[in-house]
C-alpha positions as CSV (number, residue, x, y, z in Angstrom):
1,N,93.8,117.5,94.9
2,A,96.1,114.8,95.1
3,P,97.3,114.9,91.2
4,I,97.9,118.6,91.6
5,L,99.8,118.3,94.9
6,K,101.9,115.6,93.2
7,A,102.8,117.6,90.2
8,L,103.7,120.6,92.6
9,S,106.6,118.1,94.1
10,L,107.9,117.5,90.7
11,P,111.9,118.9,90.4
12,L,113.0,121.4,87.9
13,V,116.0,119.0,86.9
14,Y,115.3,115.4,86.6
15,A,118.6,113.4,85.9
16,I,119.3,110.6,83.8
17,T,122.1,108.2,84.7
18,H,124.3,106.8,81.4
19,A,127.0,104.7,83.2
20,W,127.0,102.1,80.5
21,E,128.7,104.9,79.0
22,T,131.0,106.8,81.3
23,G,131.6,103.8,83.6
24,V,130.0,102.8,86.9
25,E,132.4,104.6,89.1
26,P,132.7,107.7,87.3
27,A,128.6,107.9,87.1
28,L,128.6,107.3,90.8
29,A,130.9,110.0,91.3
30,R,129.1,112.5,89.2
31,L,126.1,111.5,91.0
32,D,127.4,112.4,94.0
33,V,128.4,115.9,92.9
34,A,124.8,116.6,91.9
35,L,123.4,115.2,95.1
36,R,125.5,117.5,97.0
37,C,124.3,120.5,94.6
38,G,120.7,119.9,95.3
39,L,119.8,117.2,92.6
40,K,116.6,115.0,94.1
41,W,115.5,113.2,91.1
42,V,117.2,110.4,89.2
43,Q,115.9,108.3,86.4
44,I,118.3,104.8,86.3
45,R,118.4,103.8,82.4
46,E,120.8,101.6,82.3
47,G,119.6,98.9,79.5
48,S,123.1,98.1,78.3
49,L,124.7,97.4,81.3
50,D,124.7,93.3,81.9
51,R,121.9,92.6,84.5
52,P,124.4,91.8,87.6
53,S,125.9,95.4,87.1
54,R,122.8,97.1,86.3
55,H,121.2,95.8,89.6
56,A,124.3,96.6,91.9
57,F,124.4,100.0,90.1
58,A,120.7,100.6,90.4
59,A,120.8,99.6,94.3
60,E,123.8,101.8,94.8
61,V,121.8,104.8,93.3
62,V,119.0,104.4,95.3
63,R,120.8,104.3,98.4
64,R,122.8,107.3,97.5
65,V,119.6,109.3,96.3
66,H,117.5,108.2,99.3
67,A,119.9,109.4,101.8
68,V,119.2,112.9,100.4
69,E,115.2,112.2,100.7
70,G,115.3,112.3,97.1
71,V,113.3,110.1,94.3
72,V,114.3,107.2,91.8
73,L,112.9,106.1,89.0
74,V,113.9,103.2,87.0
75,N,113.5,103.1,83.0
76,S,111.2,100.2,82.1
77,D,112.1,97.7,84.5
78,I,109.3,97.1,87.1
79,P,110.7,94.0,88.6
80,L,114.1,95.7,89.1
81,A,112.4,98.9,90.4
82,R,110.6,97.0,93.1
83,A,113.6,94.7,93.7
84,I,116.1,97.8,94.7
85,G,113.6,99.9,96.5
86,A,113.1,102.6,94.0
87,D,110.0,105.0,94.2
88,G,108.5,104.2,90.6
89,V,109.3,103.7,87.0
90,H,109.9,105.6,84.0
91,L,108.2,104.2,80.8
92,S,109.9,104.2,77.4
93,A,107.8,105.3,74.6
94,R,107.5,101.7,73.3
95,E,106.4,100.5,76.8
96,L,104.0,103.2,77.4
97,M,102.3,102.6,73.9
98,A,102.3,98.7,74.7
99,T,101.1,98.8,78.2
100,S,97.4,98.4,79.2
101,R,97.3,100.0,82.7
102,R,99.5,102.1,84.9
103,P,102.3,100.5,86.8
104,E,101.3,100.1,90.6
105,V,103.9,101.8,91.7
106,E,104.2,105.5,93.2
107,W,105.7,107.4,90.6
108,C,105.3,106.9,86.9
109,G,106.9,109.0,84.3
110,A,106.8,108.3,80.7
111,S,108.8,109.6,77.7
112,C,107.2,111.2,74.7
113,H,108.0,112.3,71.5
114,D,104.7,113.4,69.9
115,A,100.9,114.1,70.5
116,A,99.6,110.5,70.4
117,E,102.3,109.4,73.1
118,L,101.4,112.4,75.2
119,A,97.9,111.6,75.0
120,R,98.6,107.7,75.8
121,A,100.6,109.1,79.1
122,V,97.5,111.2,80.0
123,D,95.2,107.9,79.4
124,L,97.4,105.7,81.2
125,G,97.3,108.0,84.5
126,A,101.2,108.9,84.4
127,D,102.4,111.5,86.9
128,F,104.4,113.2,84.2
129,A,106.1,113.1,80.9
130,V,109.4,113.9,79.4
131,L,108.8,115.4,75.7
132,G,111.7,115.3,73.2
133,P,114.4,115.4,72.4
134,V,113.7,119.0,72.1
135,M,117.6,119.7,70.9
136,E,120.3,117.1,69.1
137,T,121.9,115.0,71.9
138,P,124.4,112.2,71.9
139,S,121.7,109.6,72.9
140,H,119.9,110.2,69.8
141,A,122.6,110.8,67.4
142,G,121.8,112.0,63.9
143,L,118.0,112.4,65.2
144,P,117.2,116.3,65.0
145,G,115.4,117.6,67.9
146,I,111.8,118.7,68.0
147,G,113.0,122.3,68.7
148,W,111.3,124.8,71.2
149,E,108.3,125.8,69.2
150,R,107.1,122.1,68.6
151,F,107.9,121.8,72.2
152,A,105.9,124.7,73.2
153,E,103.0,123.3,70.8
154,L,102.5,120.2,72.4
155,A,103.4,121.0,76.3
156,R,101.5,124.2,76.7
157,D,98.2,123.6,78.5
158,G,98.3,119.9,78.7
159,P,96.8,118.3,81.6
160,L,100.0,116.4,82.5
161,P,103.4,118.2,83.8
162,I,105.8,117.8,80.9
163,L,109.7,118.1,81.2
164,A,112.1,119.1,78.5
165,L,114.6,116.3,77.6
166,G,117.4,116.2,75.1
167,G,120.6,118.4,74.8
168,M,119.1,120.6,77.9
169,R,121.4,122.4,80.1
170,F,120.7,124.6,83.1
171,S,120.7,127.4,80.9
172,D,117.6,126.4,79.2
173,L,115.5,126.3,82.3
174,D,113.7,129.5,81.7
175,R,113.0,128.9,78.4
176,A,111.3,125.2,79.0
177,R,109.4,127.2,81.7
178,A,108.4,129.8,79.2
179,C,107.3,127.1,76.3
180,G,105.0,125.5,78.9
């Protein structure tokens, strides 16, 4: 029952930081607003920040999110996740396909874009996957999204919880649920 109970504790919304784009202070201010509005899950994805800035930012995110009993995953940096006391890691698609075993962390998410990557996430024992981009998104400029129909084909009846990613808004929650 443990995987089922774990899946049931997943959030409806999984926020991803982008302080590299907005600046650290504005990103923390937006995080504070989101946490006050009930956000509980955050992925730190700051590969473009220099290492000292990324470490300081990530440690501050963990402090703030843990203060509201939330969960923090670090994108593709297991040593950083351990150093700052994050709850786990979120594997990029490249890292997912290259790793031979699940990282030894409480939570492991995986970024997926197709059926092969979703199958790999299942084989690796990831707790959940994000699938997309569903819609066009600034973080993948010029790349068309897979669309809701393809998302539904890949997500429906899968053995792993799948969250929609890419160009999502709160108004998309019902559609994402309807698509599996």
